[in-house]
C-alpha positions as CSV (number, residue, x, y, z in Angstrom):
1,M,-7.9,20.8,-2.3
2,E,-11.1,22.8,-2.1
3,A,-12.3,20.5,0.8
4,A,-9.1,21.1,2.7
5,L,-9.1,24.8,2.2
6,D,-12.7,25.1,3.2
7,A,-12.1,23.0,6.4
8,M,-9.2,25.2,7.3
9,R,-11.6,28.0,7.9
10,T,-13.2,25.9,10.6
11,V,-11.5,26.7,13.9
12,G,-13.4,24.1,16.0
13,N,-12.0,21.0,17.6
14,A,-14.1,18.0,16.3
15,S,-14.3,16.7,19.8
16,S,-15.9,19.9,21.2
17,T,-19.6,20.3,21.6
18,H,-19.8,24.1,20.7
19,G,-20.9,25.3,17.3
20,P,-17.5,25.4,15.6
21,G,-16.7,22.0,17.1
22,R,-19.9,20.5,15.8
23,D,-19.1,22.0,12.3
24,A,-15.7,20.3,12.4
25,A,-17.3,17.0,13.6
26,H,-19.7,17.1,10.7
27,R,-16.9,17.4,8.3
28,V,-15.1,14.4,9.8
29,D,-18.4,12.4,9.7
30,L,-18.8,13.2,6.1
31,A,-15.3,12.1,5.3
32,R,-15.7,8.9,7.3
33,R,-18.9,8.2,5.2
34,Q,-17.1,8.9,1.9
35,I,-14.2,6.6,2.7
36,S,-16.6,3.9,4.0
37,D,-18.6,4.2,0.7
38,L,-15.4,3.6,-1.2
39,L,-14.7,0.4,0.8
40,N,-18.3,-0.7,1.2
41,C,-18.2,-0.8,5.0
42,S,-19.8,1.1,7.9
43,P,-18.6,4.6,8.7
44,G,-18.2,3.5,12.3
45,E,-15.6,1.0,11.2
46,I,-13.2,3.7,10.0
47,V,-10.4,5.0,12.3
48,F,-8.5,8.0,11.1
49,T,-4.7,7.9,11.4
50,S,-1.7,9.8,10.0
51,G,-1.3,7.3,7.2
52,A,-0.9,3.6,6.4
53,T,2.3,3.3,8.4
54,E,0.5,4.2,11.6
55,A,-2.5,2.1,10.6
56,N,-0.3,-1.0,10.0
57,N,1.4,-0.5,13.3
58,L,-1.9,-0.1,15.1
59,A,-3.5,-3.1,13.4
60,L,-0.7,-5.6,14.2
61,R,-0.3,-4.4,17.7
62,A,-4.0,-4.8,18.3
63,A,-4.3,-8.2,16.8
64,F,-1.1,-10.0,17.8
65,S,-1.4,-11.9,21.1
66,D,1.6,-12.8,23.3
67,G,2.4,-16.5,22.8
68,G,0.8,-16.5,19.4
69,T,2.2,-16.6,15.9
70,L,2.2,-13.8,13.3
71,V,2.1,-14.9,9.7
72,T,3.1,-12.5,6.9
73,S,5.4,-12.5,3.8
74,P,8.8,-11.1,2.9
75,L,7.1,-8.9,0.2
76,E,5.4,-6.6,2.8
77,H,6.0,-2.9,3.2
78,P,8.6,-2.2,6.0
79,A,5.7,-0.8,8.1
80,V,4.4,-4.3,8.4
81,L,7.7,-6.2,8.4
82,E,9.4,-4.1,11.0
83,T,6.4,-4.0,13.2
84,A,6.1,-7.8,13.0
85,K,9.8,-8.2,13.9
86,A,9.4,-5.9,16.9
87,L,6.3,-7.7,18.2
88,T,8.0,-11.1,18.0
89,A,11.5,-10.0,19.0
90,G,11.3,-12.0,22.2
91,S,10.3,-15.1,20.4
92,P,11.6,-15.2,16.8
93,A,9.8,-18.5,16.2
94,S,6.5,-16.5,16.5
95,L,7.1,-14.9,13.2
96,V,6.4,-16.9,10.0
97,L,7.4,-15.5,6.7
98,L,5.7,-17.3,3.9
99,S,7.7,-18.2,0.8
100,V,6.9,-16.6,-2.6
101,D,7.5,-17.6,-6.2
102,E,9.3,-15.7,-8.9
103,D,6.1,-13.9,-9.9
104,G,5.6,-12.5,-6.4
105,L,2.7,-14.8,-5.4
106,V,2.5,-16.1,-1.9
107,D,2.8,-19.8,-1.1
108,L,-0.7,-20.7,0.1
109,D,0.4,-24.2,1.1
110,G,2.8,-22.7,3.6
111,L,-0.1,-20.6,4.9
112,H,-2.2,-23.6,5.5
113,L,0.7,-25.4,7.3
114,A,1.2,-22.4,9.6
115,L,-2.6,-22.2,10.4
116,A,-2.7,-25.9,11.1
117,T,-0.6,-25.4,14.2
118,G,-3.5,-23.5,15.8
119,S,-1.2,-20.9,17.2
120,V,-1.6,-18.1,14.6
121,S,-3.0,-14.8,16.0
122,I,-3.0,-12.8,12.8
123,V,-2.3,-13.2,9.1
124,S,-1.1,-10.0,7.5
125,L,-0.7,-10.0,3.7
126,M,-0.9,-6.9,1.5
127,A,-3.7,-6.6,-1.0
128,A,-1.3,-5.3,-3.8
129,N,2.4,-5.1,-3.7
130,N,3.8,-1.6,-3.7
131,E,6.7,-2.4,-6.0
132,T,5.4,-4.9,-8.5
133,G,1.6,-4.3,-8.2
134,V,1.0,-8.0,-7.8
135,L,-2.4,-8.7,-6.3
136,T,-3.3,-11.1,-3.4
137,D,-6.6,-13.0,-3.5
138,L,-7.7,-12.2,0.0
139,G,-11.0,-14.2,0.0
140,P,-9.6,-17.7,0.5
141,I,-6.9,-16.4,2.8
142,A,-9.5,-14.9,5.1
143,K,-11.6,-18.0,5.1
144,A,-8.7,-20.3,6.0
145,A,-7.5,-17.9,8.7
146,H,-10.8,-17.5,10.3
147,E,-11.4,-21.3,10.3
148,A,-8.2,-21.6,12.2
149,G,-9.2,-18.8,14.7
150,A,-6.8,-16.2,13.3
151,L,-7.5,-12.6,12.5
152,V,-6.7,-11.1,9.0
153,H,-5.1,-7.8,8.2
154,T,-4.2,-6.3,4.8
155,D,-2.2,-3.3,3.9
156,A,-4.3,-2.1,1.0
157,T,-2.5,1.2,0.5
158,Q,-1.8,0.5,-3.1
159,M,-5.2,-0.9,-4.0
160,V,-7.7,1.6,-2.4
161,G,-9.0,3.9,-5.1
162,R,-7.3,1.9,-7.9
163,L,-9.4,-1.3,-7.9
164,P,-12.7,-2.0,-6.3
165,I,-12.7,-3.2,-2.6
166,D,-15.8,-4.6,-1.1
167,L,-15.4,-5.2,2.6
168,E,-19.0,-6.5,2.8
169,A,-17.9,-9.4,0.6
170,T,-14.3,-9.9,1.7
171,D,-14.2,-11.0,5.3
172,I,-11.0,-9.4,6.5
173,D,-10.8,-7.8,10.0
174,L,-8.4,-4.9,9.5
175,L,-7.4,-2.8,6.5
176,S,-4.8,0.0,6.2
177,L,-4.9,2.8,3.7
178,S,-3.2,6.2,2.9
179,A,-5.2,9.1,1.3
180,H,-2.4,10.3,-0.9
181,K,-2.5,7.1,-3.0
182,F,-5.9,8.0,-4.3
183,G,-5.5,11.8,-4.7
184,G,-5.8,12.9,-1.1
185,P,-3.2,14.7,1.0
186,Q,-0.1,13.2,2.5
187,G,-0.1,12.5,6.2
188,V,-3.7,11.2,6.4
189,G,-4.8,7.6,6.5
190,A,-7.2,5.2,8.0
191,L,-7.6,1.8,9.6
192,F,-10.7,-0.3,8.9
193,V,-11.6,-2.2,12.0
194,R,-14.4,-4.7,11.5
195,R,-17.2,-4.3,14.1
196,G,-17.3,-7.2,16.4
197,A,-13.8,-8.5,15.6
198,P,-12.6,-10.3,18.7
199,F,-9.6,-8.3,19.9
200,P,-8.9,-5.6,22.4
201,Y,-7.5,-2.4,21.0
202,R,-4.0,-1.4,21.9
203,P,-3.5,2.3,21.1
204,L,-0.1,3.6,20.0
205,I,-1.0,7.1,21.2
206,F,-2.5,7.7,24.6
207,G,-4.1,10.8,25.9
208,G,-7.7,11.0,24.8
209,G,-10.8,9.1,23.7
210,Q,-10.8,10.2,20.0
211,E,-11.6,7.6,17.4
212,R,-13.4,5.4,19.9
213,G,-10.2,5.1,21.9
214,W,-8.1,3.7,19.0
215,R,-6.2,6.9,18.4
216,A,-5.8,9.8,20.8
217,G,-5.2,13.3,19.6
218,T,-7.1,16.2,18.0
219,L,-8.3,15.2,14.6
220,N,-6.7,16.7,11.4
221,V,-10.0,18.1,10.1
222,P,-8.6,19.7,6.9
223,G,-6.6,16.6,6.0
224,I,-9.5,14.3,6.8
225,S,-12.0,16.4,4.8
226,A,-9.7,16.3,1.8
227,A,-9.2,12.6,2.2
228,G,-13.0,12.1,2.1
229,A,-13.4,14.3,-1.0
230,A,-10.6,12.3,-2.7
231,A,-12.3,9.0,-1.8
232,E,-15.6,10.2,-3.2
233,A,-13.9,11.3,-6.5
234,A,-12.0,8.0,-6.7
235,R,-15.2,6.0,-6.2
236,L,-17.1,7.9,-8.9
237,G,-14.3,7.7,-11.4
238,L,-13.0,4.2,-10.6
239,A,-14.7,2.3,-13.4
240,N,-13.3,4.5,-16.1
241,E,-9.9,5.0,-14.6
242,I,-9.1,1.3,-14.3
243,G,-9.2,0.7,-18.1
244,R,-7.5,4.0,-18.9
245,I,-4.6,3.5,-16.5
246,E,-4.1,-0.1,-17.6
247,Q,-3.8,0.9,-21.2
248,L,-1.2,3.5,-20.4
249,R,0.8,1.1,-18.3
250,N,0.6,-1.6,-21.0
251,A,1.8,1.0,-23.6
252,L,4.8,2.0,-21.5
253,E,5.8,-1.7,-20.9
254,A,5.3,-2.6,-24.6
255,T,7.5,0.3,-25.8
256,L,10.3,-0.4,-23.3
257,V,10.3,-4.2,-23.9
258,E,10.4,-3.6,-27.7
259,Q,13.1,-1.0,-27.7
260,V,15.4,-1.9,-24.8
261,V,17.3,-5.2,-24.9
262,D,17.5,-7.2,-21.7
263,C,14.4,-5.6,-20.3
264,R,12.1,-7.6,-18.0
265,V,8.7,-6.8,-16.4
266,N,8.5,-8.2,-12.9
267,G,5.5,-9.8,-11.3
268,A,2.5,-11.9,-12.3
269,I,1.5,-10.2,-15.5
270,G,-2.2,-11.1,-15.3
271,Q,-2.6,-10.4,-11.6
272,R,-1.4,-6.8,-11.1
273,L,-2.7,-3.4,-10.3
274,P,-3.4,-1.4,-13.4
275,G,-1.0,1.5,-12.6
276,V,2.2,0.0,-11.3
277,T,5.1,-1.6,-13.2
278,S,8.5,-2.9,-12.1
279,I,11.0,-3.2,-14.9
280,T,14.5,-4.5,-14.8
281,F,17.1,-3.1,-17.2
282,R,20.0,-5.5,-16.9
283,G,23.4,-3.9,-16.9
284,A,22.0,-0.4,-16.1
285,P,21.9,0.4,-12.4
286,A,18.6,2.1,-11.5
287,D,20.2,5.0,-9.6
288,A,22.2,5.9,-12.7
289,V,19.2,5.6,-14.9
290,L,17.1,7.8,-12.7
291,A,19.9,10.4,-12.5
292,A,20.0,10.5,-16.3
293,M,16.2,11.3,-16.5
294,P,15.5,13.7,-13.6
295,D,12.3,14.8,-15.2
296,V,10.7,11.4,-14.9
297,A,9.1,10.7,-11.5
298,A,10.1,7.0,-11.1
299,S,11.9,5.3,-8.3
300,E,14.1,2.4,-7.3
301,G,11.6,-0.1,-5.8
302,S,9.4,1.4,-3.1
303,A,9.3,5.2,-2.9
304,C,9.4,4.8,0.8
305,S,12.8,3.1,0.7
306,S,14.3,4.5,-2.5
307,G,17.0,6.2,-0.5
308,A,18.2,3.0,1.1
309,P,21.6,1.5,0.1
310,T,20.2,-2.0,0.0
311,P,18.4,-3.6,-3.0
312,S,14.7,-4.2,-3.0
313,H,13.8,-6.9,-0.5
314,V,10.7,-7.6,-2.6
315,L,12.8,-8.5,-5.7
316,L,15.3,-10.5,-3.7
317,A,12.4,-12.6,-2.2
318,M,11.2,-13.2,-5.7
319,G,14.5,-14.8,-6.6
320,R,16.1,-11.9,-8.5
321,S,19.9,-11.4,-8.0
322,R,21.2,-8.3,-6.3
323,E,22.4,-7.0,-9.7
324,E,19.0,-7.4,-11.2
325,A,17.3,-5.8,-8.2
326,D,19.8,-2.9,-8.4
327,A,18.8,-2.5,-12.1
328,T,15.1,-2.2,-11.5
329,V,12.9,0.9,-11.9
330,R,9.4,1.2,-10.5
331,F,6.9,3.3,-12.5
332,S,3.6,4.4,-10.9
333,L,0.7,5.8,-12.9
334,G,-2.3,7.7,-11.4
335,Y,-5.3,9.8,-12.2
336,A,-3.2,12.7,-13.4
337,T,-1.1,10.5,-15.9
338,T,-1.7,11.3,-19.5
339,T,-0.7,9.6,-22.8
340,A,1.8,12.4,-23.4
341,D,3.4,11.6,-20.0
342,I,3.8,8.0,-21.0
343,E,5.3,8.8,-24.3
344,R,7.7,11.2,-22.7
345,A,8.6,8.8,-19.9
346,A,9.3,6.0,-22.4
347,A,11.5,8.1,-24.6
348,R,13.5,9.4,-21.6
349,T,13.9,5.9,-20.1
350,I,15.1,4.4,-23.4
351,Q,17.6,7.3,-23.8
352,A,18.7,7.0,-20.1
353,V,19.2,3.2,-20.2
354,R,21.3,3.4,-23.4
355,H,23.3,6.2,-22.0
356,V,24.1,4.4,-18.8
357,R,25.0,1.1,-20.5
358,S,27.2,3.0,-23.0
359,A,29.0,4.8,-20.1
360,M,29.6,1.6,-18.2
361,A,30.9,-0.2,-21.3
362,A,33.4,2.6,-22.1
363,P,37.0,1.9,-21.2
364,S,38.1,3.8,-18.0
């Protein structure tokens, strides 16, 4: 917040060469370095955007080639899935959706079969699922894709600032992130573009040469400055936060599983983000449960689609029934979450689930 407020006193355009402009540019450069330090990459490989949705669109449009194949999974965020469908609309066979198992893990045999065709332009698989927190092992995926001549993109929105990411060691070409997921402001994000990756950029927004031509428009200096400060704070506190948040999540899950019958945690238990849990309460529709505990900031599936009338596409792809998907609540923990928050959330959830089940069992 302090970084944003301080930057708001800067009236210069970061693309201008006068004094105020150079001041603004310095703030942007600092933020670019802070984010690159969090990811262990070069500052020159960071392109600022309005968020991960724009970064995902930009990445897929840049890397997908006409006549090629785009490989992704049905578990992806709509910003990836809808972009992939739009890019391949003229040739539906150009889109390959890999199958997944009941734990939310992608079928790597299917990936190798797709790559063996030699037609794949890009593989896009999220680093961590936004509903279940299930992690993807990107190292072998990148190796296989590059050996087949394909580029690799990951939507790392959920992972950045929550688990270590080393882009020096993980050979992916494009990575999307949003600042608000690690304590920064909403409406600011970035796309990592590996230097030397063999593709021409295809900007979504034309009109200027900002961000090395990847994204035209006057830079949001206050938002970018705040994003950089948040990245620095996340990097410095990451080691301690991982264990703390994981303990809180485990405590929440243990309490709910112990005290609520027909309660199931979704996703590969040993391969998840520390701060995300997806829990199904059979026989208790999630919208009713959430309405019964308005002081708990949880959601039905992804927060980005919680207002949608359809059940979670992620849970359906994992083999859950529509009824199970409709009865699933997603809890997300962060740097501000405390033990008291978890105890209160658990108590409210137990009470809400019992209330909803009782109401549904009562004769009409």
